[in-house]
C-alpha positions as CSV (number, residue, x, y, z in Angstrom):
1,M,-28.1,31.9,2.5
2,T,-25.8,32.3,-0.7
3,V,-23.0,32.4,1.8
4,S,-23.9,29.0,3.2
5,R,-24.2,27.4,-0.3
6,V,-20.4,28.5,-1.1
7,L,-19.0,27.2,1.8
8,R,-20.9,24.4,1.9
9,N,-20.2,24.3,-1.8
10,R,-23.9,23.3,-2.6
11,G,-26.7,24.8,-4.5
12,D,-26.9,26.8,-7.6
13,V,-24.2,29.9,-7.5
14,S,-22.8,31.9,-10.1
15,N,-18.9,31.1,-10.8
16,A,-18.4,35.3,-10.2
17,T,-20.9,35.2,-6.7
18,R,-18.7,32.2,-5.6
19,D,-15.8,34.2,-6.1
20,K,-16.8,37.0,-4.5
21,V,-17.5,35.4,-1.4
22,L,-14.7,33.0,-1.3
23,V,-12.6,36.1,-1.4
24,A,-14.3,38.0,1.3
25,A,-13.9,34.4,3.7
26,K,-10.4,34.6,2.8
27,M,-9.6,38.4,3.5
28,L,-11.6,38.0,6.9
29,G,-9.8,34.8,8.0
30,Y,-13.1,32.7,8.1
31,V,-13.3,29.3,9.1
32,P,-16.7,27.2,9.2
33,N,-17.6,25.8,12.2
34,K,-17.8,22.0,10.8
35,I,-18.8,20.7,14.4
36,A,-22.1,22.9,13.9
37,G,-22.7,21.5,10.4
38,A,-21.9,17.9,11.6
39,L,-24.8,18.5,14.5
40,A,-27.5,18.1,11.8
41,S,-25.9,15.7,9.2
42,Q,-24.6,13.4,12.3
43,R,-21.2,13.2,9.5
44,V,-18.2,15.6,9.3
45,N,-16.7,15.6,5.5
46,L,-13.6,13.8,6.8
47,V,-12.1,9.7,5.2
48,A,-10.2,8.6,7.7
49,V,-7.2,7.1,6.0
50,V,-5.6,4.3,8.2
51,V,-2.3,2.7,7.1
52,P,0.7,0.7,9.0
53,S,3.7,3.3,8.3
54,L,4.8,6.2,6.6
55,G,8.1,5.1,7.2
56,N,8.7,3.8,3.9
57,L,8.0,4.7,0.2
58,V,5.1,2.4,-0.2
59,F,2.3,3.8,1.8
60,P,3.1,8.0,0.4
61,E,2.1,7.6,-2.8
62,V,-1.3,5.3,-1.9
63,L,-1.9,8.8,0.3
64,G,-1.5,10.5,-3.0
65,G,-3.6,8.7,-4.7
66,I,-6.2,9.1,-2.2
67,S,-5.9,13.1,-1.7
68,E,-5.7,13.9,-5.3
69,T,-9.0,12.1,-6.3
70,L,-10.9,13.7,-3.0
71,E,-9.5,17.2,-4.0
72,D,-12.5,18.3,-5.4
73,T,-15.2,16.2,-3.7
74,G,-15.5,18.5,-0.6
75,L,-14.5,15.5,1.3
76,Q,-10.8,15.7,3.2
77,P,-8.7,12.8,4.0
78,V,-7.4,12.5,7.6
79,F,-4.5,10.0,8.9
80,G,-3.8,7.5,11.2
81,V,-0.8,4.8,11.7
82,T,-0.8,1.8,13.5
83,N,2.9,0.5,13.2
84,Y,1.5,-2.9,12.4
85,S,0.2,-3.0,15.8
86,P,-3.4,-4.3,15.6
87,E,-4.1,-2.6,19.0
88,R,-2.6,0.4,17.6
89,E,-5.4,0.1,15.0
90,E,-8.1,-0.6,17.6
91,A,-6.8,2.7,19.0
92,V,-6.7,4.9,15.9
93,L,-10.4,3.4,14.7
94,Y,-11.7,3.9,17.8
95,E,-10.7,8.2,18.0
96,M,-11.2,8.6,14.1
97,L,-14.8,6.8,13.8
98,S,-16.0,8.9,17.3
99,W,-15.8,12.4,14.7
100,R,-18.1,10.2,12.5
101,P,-16.2,10.1,9.1
102,S,-18.1,10.1,6.1
103,G,-15.8,7.0,5.3
104,V,-12.9,5.0,6.0
105,I,-10.0,3.5,3.8
106,V,-7.7,1.3,5.8
107,A,-5.0,-0.8,4.9
108,G,-5.1,-5.0,4.6
109,L,-8.1,-7.3,5.6
110,E,-6.6,-8.7,8.8
111,H,-8.1,-7.2,11.8
112,S,-8.8,-7.7,15.4
113,D,-11.8,-8.8,16.8
114,A,-13.1,-4.9,18.3
115,S,-11.8,-3.4,14.8
116,R,-14.3,-5.1,12.4
117,A,-16.8,-5.0,14.5
118,M,-16.3,-1.4,14.8
119,L,-15.8,-1.0,11.1
120,R,-19.3,-3.0,10.2
121,N,-21.1,-1.0,12.8
122,A,-20.0,2.3,11.3
123,G,-22.9,2.4,9.1
124,I,-20.9,4.3,6.4
125,P,-18.2,3.2,3.3
126,I,-15.6,0.9,4.3
127,V,-12.6,0.4,2.0
128,E,-9.3,-2.3,2.5
129,I,-6.9,-1.4,0.4
130,M,-3.6,-3.3,-0.5
131,D,-4.9,-6.8,-0.5
132,V,-7.8,-9.2,-2.1
133,D,-6.5,-12.3,-0.7
134,G,-9.5,-12.6,1.9
135,D,-12.9,-11.6,3.4
136,P,-13.4,-7.9,3.0
137,I,-16.0,-6.1,5.6
138,D,-17.3,-3.9,2.4
139,S,-15.6,-2.9,-0.7
140,V,-11.6,-4.0,-1.1
141,V,-8.9,-2.4,-3.4
142,G,-5.9,-3.9,-3.9
143,I,-4.1,-7.1,-5.7
144,S,-3.4,-10.5,-5.0
145,H,-0.4,-11.0,-3.0
146,V,-0.4,-14.2,-3.2
147,R,-0.6,-14.5,-7.3
148,A,2.2,-11.5,-7.2
149,G,4.5,-14.1,-5.2
150,R,4.0,-16.8,-7.8
151,E,4.4,-14.9,-10.8
152,M,7.8,-13.7,-9.5
153,A,9.0,-17.1,-9.1
154,R,7.9,-18.5,-12.8
155,A,9.8,-15.3,-13.8
156,I,13.0,-16.9,-11.7
157,I,12.5,-19.8,-12.6
158,A,12.2,-19.3,-16.8
159,A,15.4,-17.4,-16.7
160,G,17.1,-20.5,-15.2
161,Y,17.8,-19.7,-11.3
162,R,17.2,-22.9,-9.0
163,R,19.2,-22.2,-5.9
164,I,16.6,-19.2,-4.3
165,G,16.9,-17.7,-0.7
166,F,13.9,-15.6,1.0
167,L,15.0,-12.3,2.3
168,G,12.4,-10.3,4.3
169,T,10.2,-9.2,7.2
170,K,9.3,-11.3,10.2
171,M,6.8,-9.0,11.7
172,P,3.6,-11.3,12.3
173,E,1.2,-8.4,11.1
174,D,2.7,-8.2,8.3
175,Y,0.1,-10.1,6.3
176,R,0.9,-9.3,2.6
177,A,4.4,-10.1,2.7
178,R,3.5,-13.7,4.1
179,K,1.3,-14.2,1.6
180,R,3.7,-13.2,-1.4
181,M,6.3,-15.6,0.0
182,Q,3.3,-18.4,0.7
183,G,2.6,-17.9,-3.4
184,F,6.2,-17.9,-4.0
185,E,6.8,-21.0,-2.1
186,A,4.0,-22.9,-3.8
187,E,5.3,-22.1,-7.4
188,L,8.3,-23.1,-6.6
189,A,7.3,-26.4,-5.2
190,E,5.0,-27.2,-8.2
191,A,8.6,-27.1,-10.2
192,G,10.4,-29.3,-7.7
193,L,11.9,-26.6,-6.1
194,N,12.3,-25.2,-2.4
195,L,13.5,-22.3,-0.8
196,E,17.2,-23.1,0.2
197,D,17.7,-20.4,2.8
198,R,15.6,-17.6,4.9
199,E,16.9,-14.4,6.1
200,F,14.0,-12.2,8.5
201,Y,14.6,-9.3,10.2
202,S,12.2,-7.2,12.3
203,G,11.9,-3.3,12.0
204,G,11.6,-0.8,9.2
205,S,13.2,-1.3,5.3
206,A,16.5,0.1,5.0
207,L,19.1,-0.2,2.5
208,A,21.4,-1.1,5.5
209,K,19.3,-3.8,6.3
210,G,19.5,-5.0,2.9
211,R,23.0,-5.1,2.8
212,E,23.4,-7.0,6.4
213,M,20.6,-9.5,5.2
214,T,22.6,-10.0,2.3
215,A,25.7,-10.4,3.5
216,A,24.9,-13.0,5.7
217,M,22.6,-15.0,3.5
218,L,25.6,-15.0,1.3
219,A,28.1,-16.2,4.0
220,R,26.0,-18.4,5.1
221,S,24.7,-20.0,1.5
222,P,27.3,-19.2,-0.8
223,H,25.6,-21.5,-3.4
224,L,22.8,-19.6,-4.1
225,D,22.1,-17.9,-7.4
226,F,19.3,-15.8,-6.8
227,L,17.6,-14.3,-4.0
228,Y,14.6,-13.2,-3.6
229,Y,13.7,-9.9,-1.3
230,S,10.0,-9.1,0.0
231,N,10.4,-5.4,-0.5
232,D,12.7,-3.0,-2.8
233,M,14.5,-1.2,0.0
234,I,16.0,-4.3,1.3
235,G,16.7,-5.3,-2.2
236,A,18.3,-2.1,-3.5
237,G,20.5,-2.5,-0.5
238,G,21.6,-6.0,-1.1
239,L,21.9,-5.5,-5.2
240,L,24.4,-1.8,-3.4
241,W,26.6,-4.5,-1.4
242,C,26.6,-7.6,-4.6
243,L,27.9,-4.5,-7.2
244,E,30.5,-3.3,-4.0
245,K,31.7,-7.2,-3.7
246,G,32.2,-7.4,-7.5
247,I,29.5,-10.3,-7.8
248,D,28.5,-10.8,-11.4
249,V,24.6,-9.9,-11.5
250,P,22.3,-11.1,-12.8
251,G,25.0,-13.7,-14.5
252,K,26.1,-15.5,-11.3
253,L,23.4,-14.3,-8.9
254,G,19.9,-12.8,-9.4
255,L,17.9,-10.1,-7.3
256,A,14.7,-8.8,-7.1
257,G,12.6,-7.3,-4.9
258,F,8.7,-5.8,-4.6
259,N,6.8,-2.6,-4.8
260,G,8.4,-0.5,-8.0
261,V,9.0,2.4,-5.7
262,D,11.1,5.5,-7.8
263,L,14.1,4.7,-5.4
264,L,14.9,2.4,-7.7
265,D,15.5,4.8,-10.8
266,G,18.6,6.2,-8.8
267,L,20.5,2.6,-8.5
268,P,23.8,1.6,-10.8
269,R,22.0,-1.0,-11.9
270,K,17.3,-1.7,-12.3
271,L,16.6,-3.9,-9.7
272,A,13.9,-6.5,-11.0
273,T,10.5,-5.7,-9.0
274,M,6.9,-6.1,-9.2
275,D,5.0,-2.9,-9.5
276,A,2.1,-3.3,-6.6
277,C,-0.2,-0.5,-8.4
278,R,-0.2,1.8,-5.4
279,R,-1.2,5.4,-6.9
280,E,-4.2,3.7,-8.4
281,I,-5.2,1.3,-5.9
282,G,-5.5,4.9,-3.5
283,Q,-7.1,6.6,-6.5
284,R,-9.8,3.6,-7.0
285,A,-10.4,3.4,-3.2
286,A,-11.2,7.2,-2.9
287,Q,-13.4,7.1,-5.5
288,I,-15.7,4.8,-4.0
289,V,-16.0,6.3,-0.7
290,A,-16.6,9.6,-2.7
291,G,-19.4,7.7,-4.3
292,Q,-17.7,8.2,-8.0
293,S,-16.5,4.7,-8.7
294,G,-19.4,4.6,-11.7
295,S,-20.2,1.0,-10.4
296,G,-23.6,1.5,-9.6
297,L,-23.1,-0.4,-6.6
298,V,-24.0,0.6,-2.8
299,G,-20.8,-1.0,-1.0
300,G,-19.5,-4.7,-1.9
301,E,-17.5,-4.0,-4.0
302,R,-14.4,-5.4,-5.6
303,V,-11.4,-4.5,-7.4
304,E,-8.7,-6.2,-8.2
305,L,-5.7,-4.8,-10.2
306,T,-3.0,-6.8,-11.8
307,P,0.6,-6.1,-10.3
308,R,3.4,-5.8,-13.2
309,L,6.7,-7.4,-13.4
310,Q,9.5,-5.3,-14.0
311,P,12.5,-7.0,-14.6
312,G,15.1,-4.5,-14.6
313,D,18.7,-5.4,-15.2
314,T,19.0,-8.0,-12.2
315,I,17.5,-11.3,-13.8
316,R,19.2,-12.9,-16.7
317,K,16.9,-13.1,-20.0
318,P,15.3,-16.4,-20.3
């Protein structure tokens, strides 16, 4: 019974005894049978974490926040990737929920009807992350992307830029990028401005893609004085292209991205961006799943974090 309590991290066992049991288990190469333990509880100590991509620098930081918060809770995160496909998300959720995890953390608020039904009927904590502009199934942790787009537009207008282009994704399932663009355009409209050009792409975010899109837009619309990118990766590519061509940034042309990734620290000039609170989103979501949020609520938590504008060196000082 003492060994069982130690291996399940349960019960009152002295530190000395716990250490002896763990050392013996390690020497023997013992791994407990979680399936057998789950037969009684109908749950395993896994937390299903579902994200759209690991191919950019955004979601690994979210996953890091989740992992470090769950480290001492007895819960273990397992990750699934959807590639922004609703059908793939359904398949991932179906497989993960069949193992009866202790909770689910899933990116975004937009899901297929089948996915929403599975999540509603799971009977476990569900936390949707990254976005709060919508109707959550259970708990939600994220930022308002509409608000983020509006705040960036206000900063650009205050700096005196007026002829603005937008460069970003055309993947219909990237709802968060779409919401930022909607907020951005709404704020411009209230100031009597419109987007004067747009350049969209499909596929993953990359420096080369940003360079290509920037060259195409400025060849088509050389009068533009600001380029707003939907993420930092393509924004960084655009910045490198502009500097190579000798364009005066931010005097003649201002630039800004979104996400606040560490990659920007290695550029010859710091790209303006907005910190999307990625690690904190992961931490707060994991706290809810582990029952450590301190809110006293049982489900239905709403945590809206505030994105922070980082003007860098690519927006003129107002």
